[in-house]
Every structure is written in C-alpha cells, then in structure tokens.
TORLODREN-414726 format. One record per residue (C-alpha): x, y, z negated; residue in one letter. Coordinates in steps of 0.02 Angstrom, whole numbers, padded with zeros to 5 digits, always signed. Last residue first. Layout:
XYZA...
END
This chain:
-00776+04604-00734E-00951+04547-00774S-00963+04366-00830R-01063+04244-00727V-01186+04123-00808Y-01258+04257-00924G-01432+04265-00848L-01399+04441-00781A-01236+04384-00702R-01320+04233-00622L-01457+04343-00550Q-01335+04469-00477A-01225+04328-00408Q-01373+04254-00317L-01418+04419-00235A-01237+04458-00187A-01208+04288-00106S-01061+04192-00181D-01146+04022-00188A-01194+04039-00005P-01381+04006+00018E-01456+03853+00103R-01316+03737+00052R-01212+03626+00166D-01080+03573+00040H-01090+03454-00108T-01017+03300-00022D-01020+03162-00150A-00903+03029-00213V-01033+02899-00263L-00989+02805-00423P-01164+02760-00486A-01145+02737-00674A-01071+02570-00728L-00895+02638-00757A-00960+02785-00856L-01061+02667-00963G-00916+02550-00996E-00804+02694-01050R-00941+02759-01165L-00967+02587-01241R-00779+02575-01271E-00783+02738-01367A-00929+02673-01471A-00834+02513-01512R-00680+02613-01567R-00787+02728-01674T-00870+02580-01759Q-00696+02511-01796E-00632+02678-01861P-00778+02711-01979L-00716+02839-02107N-00628+02956-01986A-00764+02941-01854A-00910+02978-01971C-00951+03163-01948E-01098+03208-02059E-01184+03367-01997T-01254+03303-01834E-01416+03403-01855G-01517+03249-01813Q-01435+03154-01955D-01562+03026-02015G-01563+02919-01859A-01431+02946-01725V-01284+02920-01843R-01137+03027-01791Y-00962+02995-01721L-00838+03126-01662Q-00675+03120-01566E-00558+03265-01600H-00546+03431-01508V-00679+03532-01599A-00700+03705-01523Y-00587+03848-01572E-00480+03857-01416W-00371+04003-01363D-00292+03916-01213Q-00103+03923-01194G-00093+03748-01123P-00268+03680-01086N-00364+03619-01238A-00381+03433-01267R-00547+03345-01287V-00600+03197-01391P-00750+03087-01345E-00920+03119-01422I-01003+02964-01497Y-01185+02953-01548K-01237+02800-01646W-01392+02690-01668G-01334+02556-01544D-01305+02684-01406A-01295+02871-01375V-01142+02916-01271V-01039+03074-01253C-00932+03149-01117S-00791+03275-01099R-00722+03388-00964V-00617+03536-01018P-00670+03716-00984W-00537+03845-00940A-00503+03760-00773K-00676+03808-00712D-00764+03686-00597G-00773+03530-00701P-00925+03471-00798H-00984+03430-00973T-01056+03258-00992S-01206+03166-01061A-01240+02982-01086M-01380+02859-01127I-01315+02683-01099P-01316+02594-00930I-01398+02422-00944H-01557+02479-01033R-01694+02355-01080V-01843+02438-01165L-01954+02350-01291D-02142+02356-01272E-02273+02476-01341G-02353+02505-01171R-02282+02680-01156L-02113+02609-01207L-02123+02483-01065P-02162+02628-00946V-01998+02715-00985L-01923+02674-00815S-01734+02667-00820V-01597+02792-00786G-01439+02769-00684D-01543+02753-00527C-01490+02678-00360P-01597+02730-00211A-01767+02683-00138G-01861+02730-00296T-02014+02635-00237R-02176+02729-00267V-02319+02658-00372G-02357+02825-00454T-02318+02766-00631L-02165+02670-00571Q-02096+02820-00476C-02129+02939-00620V-02033+02826-00739T-01890+02800-00615P-01870+02990-00599L-01888+03036-00784M-01761+02913-00851D-01620+03035-00807V-01691+03144-00948T-01631+03013-01070S-01719+02908-01201V-01689+02863-01383P-01832+02762-01461A-01941+02873-01569Y-02103+02873-01469I-02242+02983-01538H-02417+02956-01466T-02529+03109-01460A-02710+03097-01509G-02850+02995-01433K-02807+02875-01294R-02824+02853-01106R-02665+02788-01026F-02711+02791-00840A-02728+02980-00854P-02538+02991-00872D-02468+03121-00990H-02283+03142-01027L-02175+03241-01148L-01987+03270-01157F-01922+03408-01271P-01732+03415-01279V-01583+03352-01380N-01424+03400-01285I-01396+03580-01343V-01440+03572-01529E-01388+03390-01526G-01205+03421-01493H-01129+03402-01319L-01060+03579-01310S-00937+03630-01174T-01036+03720-01038V-01105+03836-01169S-01285+03855-01222H-01343+04009-01318E-01208+04031-01450A-01028+03977-01455F-00868+04032-01540L-00922+04014-01721R-00929+03828-01692S-01041+03683-01743H-01207+03764-01787E-01163+03930-01703W-01339+03958-01637F-01358+03827-01501E-01493+03812-01370E-01572+03660-01288G-01556+03584-01116H-01653+03543-00957D-01821+03545-01042S-01960+03427-00990L-02149+03426-00981I-02214+03286-00868V-02393+03281-00805V-02471+03143-00698L-02630+03208-00616T-02788+03110-00578N-02904+03163-00719D-02829+03338-00731W-02858+03394-00553L-03034+03462-00558R-02971+03638-00515D-03046+03709-00674R-02973+03564-00773D-02802+03590-00697L-02813+03769-00762S-02790+03702-00939R-02619+03642-00885L-02569+03816-00828L-02634+03897-00987D-02539+03772-01096A-02379+03801-00997T-02396+03990-01014A-02424+03974-01202D-02274+03860-01223C-02159+03973-01121A-02211+04131-01215T-02197+04044-01383K-02022+03981-01344V-01970+04155-01288G-02027+04229-01453G-01935+04088-01541D-01773+04155-01468Y-01802+04324-01547A-01840+04241-01714A-01678+04143-01697Q-01578+04301-01668V-01659+04396-01813Y-01635+04254-01935L-01451+04246-01888S-01435+04432-01922E-01522+04412-02091S-01407+04268-02141P-01253+04370-02093T-01173+04326-01928L-00996+04262-01930R-00864+04367-01848P-00790+04306-01684F-00625+04398-01660R-00598+04409-01846E-00450+04521-01890D-00554+04653-01978G-00720+04687-01892F-00784+04638-01722A-00886+04766-01627S-01064+04762-01561V-01100+04608-01665P-01129+04451-01563L-01292+04397-01481L-01293+04543-01361G-01426+04678-01338G-01534+04671-01182G-01679+04780-01237R-01775+04644-01330S-01610+04592-01408L-01593+04762-01494D-01407+04768-01535G-01331+04669-01676L-01239+04741-01827R-01388+04716-01942G-01541+04678-01839R-01669+04693-01979A-01834+04610-01936L-01993+04702-01885D-01984+04666-01699R-01922+04488-01725C-02073+04374-01705F-02163+04451-01554V-02000+04525-01488D-01990+04434-01322R-01834+04504-01238N-01714+04362-01275Y-01594+04401-01133P-01555+04261-01138T-01664+04110-01108H-01832+04042-01165P-01896+04049-01029E-01785+04002-00883Y-01938+03941-00789T-01965+03791-00676H-02122+03717-00598V-02104+03562-00488F-02265+03510-00400L-02282+03340-00319F-02438+03323-00212F-02563+03190-00159P-02667+03274-00101S-02652+03449-00034L-02804+03559-00060D-02713+03723-00077N-02770+03898-00125A-02805+03878-00310G-02651+03775-00347L-02541+03895-00249W-02611+04047-00338S-02582+03965-00508R-02403+03924-00460V-02368+04099-00397H-02434+04172-00561P-02318+04050-00655F-02153+04102-00577V-02094+04282-00604S-02210+04311-00752E-02145+04153-00838V-01970+04225-00854K-01823+04198-00736G-01789+04385-00729L-01942+04469-00802I-01851+04611-00891D-01735+04656-00749G-01707+04551-00594L-01831+04457-00487E-01794+04361-00327E-01890+04209-00390S-01862+04047-00299W-01992+03958-00197F-01967+03790-00112Y-02102+03721+00004Q-02088+03554+00095H-01968+03497-00040F-01851+03352-00001G-01688+03440-00041Q-01724+03614-00112E-01608+03584-00260F-01462+03574-00138G-01347+03708-00203R-01468+03855-00195S-01603+03948-00290R-01590+03835-00443L-01432+03920-00510V-01523+04085-00524G-01702+04072-00462G-01847+04057-00584G-01920+03910-00489T-02078+03862-00396F-02067+03695-00307A-02183+03608-00183A-02185+03427-00123C-02327+03357-00018Y-02330+03172-00058Y-02334+03043+00081G-02217+02907+00012A-02066+02985+00099R-02106+03146+00007G-02106+03055-00160L-01927+02996-00136T-01866+03159-00061E-01946+03259-00201A-01871+03144-00334L-01701+03176-00258T-01601+03050-00156A-01415+03082-00174Y-01309+03093-00017E-01332+03282-00004T-01254+03302-00175P-01363+03408-00291V-01262+03550-00366G-01084+03593-00324G-00989+03728-00419N-01013+03656-00594R-01010+03475-00544D-01129+03333-00507I-01030+03176-00469N-01096+03071-00613R-01249+03040-00722Y-01380+03007-00588R-01570+02999-00601S-01583+03117-00451T-01696+03258-00512M-01647+03222-00693F-01463+03243-00648K-01482+03398-00542A-01579+03482-00681T-01444+03448-00812A-01302+03491-00693P-01370+03663-00648L-01460+03711-00809T-01333+03685-00947W-01276+03553-01071P-01295+03398-00962G-01378+03226-00969A-01518+03289-01080S-01566+03178-01226H-01740+03133-01287A-01765+03071-01465S-01945+03120-01507R-02020+03065-01341F-02198+03131-01352I-02333+03036-01256F-02482+03148-01224F-02658+03106-01281G-02760+03246-01203R-02819+03327-01365D-02651+03309-01452D-02552+03387-01311I-02686+03520-01285L-02682+03572-01468S-02492+03575-01469D-02492+03689-01316L-02603+03817-01400R-02511+03801-01567S-02339+03823-01486S-02223+03949-01568T-02309+03970-01735D-02153+04002-01838R-02048+03900-01961V-02152+03742-01936Q-02059+03639-01805Y-02115+03458-01817G-02092+03404-01636Y-02277+03436-01597C-02251+03609-01674G-02130+03658-01538A-01943+03682-01553I
END
C-alpha cells in the first residue's frame, strides 16, 4: 500500500515513491502472488512454478531456482533474509552465500536484522555480475512500528508495539471472534502502515546507495512482495495472512521493475494482470540468460515494450496442504474475471470461511465486494474450466522436498516461526 499504487491514507512511502518516479520504474498495478503466505509464495516466484510446493516442503530439489539459473551463467548469487521459513527448506539452492537472520525479539525479521548486512556486503565486494536477493518480513506481525498509531485509541486491543494481539484480549457475549470497532480497526491498520513505511524507507535508502557504489546504471532492480495482508475484509475469522485466503487483500501484491536499458522519465503504470511467477523468465530475458527449465510464468518484456502478452497458462494461486485442518483450494485470473473454487470443511471442523465458489470482475472491483457466481452461472462454469485447464498445464513434477540444510523442527527455527505467528504456542 504505497503511494505509487494510489494509497493516500498515510504517508507510507514518499521517499520510495520519489525514487520510483525519478528513475522511471515500471509499476505492475495488477500483480498476483501465487500463494497466500511466505513459504509457498517465495518458492513459486523463485522457481516460476505453480505446483508441488507444499506447507512442509519448500523448494523441491528438482526445481531450478533463479539463483541456480543465474549462477550457471556466471553470476555470483548472494541472499540476505529475515530467517523464519526462508532459513531452510531449499531456498539456499544455487546461492554462493545465503544469510538468514538469527534474531528474535523486537527486530525479528525486520529491516534492522537484514539491511545493514546488505549495505556492508555491497560496500565490501566487487563481484560482477551478481544476483542479490534481499528479504525482510517487514511489515509483519508483531506490528511494533508505532509511528502512525501511538496516539490512537486501542479499545479492547493490547499495545501492538509491545506484542499485543490483533483480537480483543477477551471475547464478549457468545461471540468467539468479536468484530472490531471502527476505532480498533483504525488502530490495527495504522500499526501495519508503520511497518510499510519502515520497509519502504529502508528500500529507498538501499537503492540510493547503488548510486554511491556506481551500480545503478547497470543494475536490474525488482521490488516484489510475497503476499498481502488481510484485515477481516471477507471473514471475521482471519487477519494478517492465513493459509486459506485467496482474496485480493492477500494475493494482490506490489511488483515493480527498473531496467537501465529502458530509459524514461517518470514511472510507467502497467494494468495488465501479471503473476509473481513471471519474475524469473522476465529477469532471464532482460539479462540474456536462458531459463534452462520449464516455467509456468512468462516474460513480461513485451509489456515493457508496450506490446501484447501471450500467456498459455493462466494466472493462478493456491493454498497448500500440510495441515489437515486447512483445505486446499485454487483460484484463477483470466479473461477479466477471478474465480475461486469451492472448498469443503473437514468433518467436525469449526469453519466460518466461505465454502462456495466465487466469481469477481478483475476491473472495477479490486476489493472483491460483488460476488457474481450466483447471477452468472455460465461465466462461472467457463472460469472453473479455465482453472482446471491451467492446473493441468502447469508443470506436473512430483518433487522430493527432503535434504534440507536445517531440520524443520530445529529449536532455533521453531522459535522464529512461533514469534512470527506461523507456529502456535501450546
């Protein structure tokens, strides 16, 4: 929710917006993540694959990552991540240097645990060409940036800057998940925006440092989010980002690109729908590197040139198996529509989330407020068929997701996942 995407409620990104406009970035205004949370979403854009990436797996060893592809072409590949789910499970494949933060506490996964290491690395290394992957969980719970919320009323909520939860301390009446009051909702979103501002400012400062290191004029830059964040827009049960939501608040993400070969004044806004799995083939074409492996995404270079884009596999996203409490479902964005397939709760499951199929217009209803499936049965049937076709066309590799650097149940990893909210305390 940066200003370059039209967000005007709070000044979350003026420093980054200025750089984006000054340097002539391309801004993809309808970008869709292929997954609703960090592990599958990141694995998918690193491999340009829609399938066979599950909750307890990660990057299959048989999949070629962007780092492996660029590394074979002579690039030195380094990664600096916030840890958590990106500290294991195959994300290190192809990197010559892979750093994950060991931090806990207030700076867990935040920019302070990653960006200083990146700046030091850039200043100390003269490795050319290089591929640098920088990851931060900011913004992410706990929302401990109070720049916008410190003077707002919290109502029944705890102090988010000190680790308070997103739901009232205690439910009232017979409601297990009580609705937030307008002031409580305002407080939560202001706390989240504080994290957005921190991430945008840190990104702007890092990119400005490329000038000092004389790297800007020959560096391809991609800014990408793995998923969005929901604040009870479609269910009182979910906030943050659940493993079940495929609505726009979680799936629609920022996706920006700058290539010095495209020299222009001002940012260029591209409204055609794109997917995060398009990132790998796009980078490969812009760098002149062969992908060397099947890709479910397509290069977006035609859009950069103002041309039409041909896509054989439609834009899709899926939830993932691994926990029997969470059903698997997929969605597709094609022909001006977004279709989310139906889901059925497990027997005895206390389930509040929508279980019916859903259809939304892509243009004009970004909040996905007008559900059209009941009134447009033929359009819904065609969209469902498009989803089945897309899943059948996507690369069908049955993958081996073992042989990981760090056991998934290691104490250090579990501590980070628990603090980030991915593992519930007993």
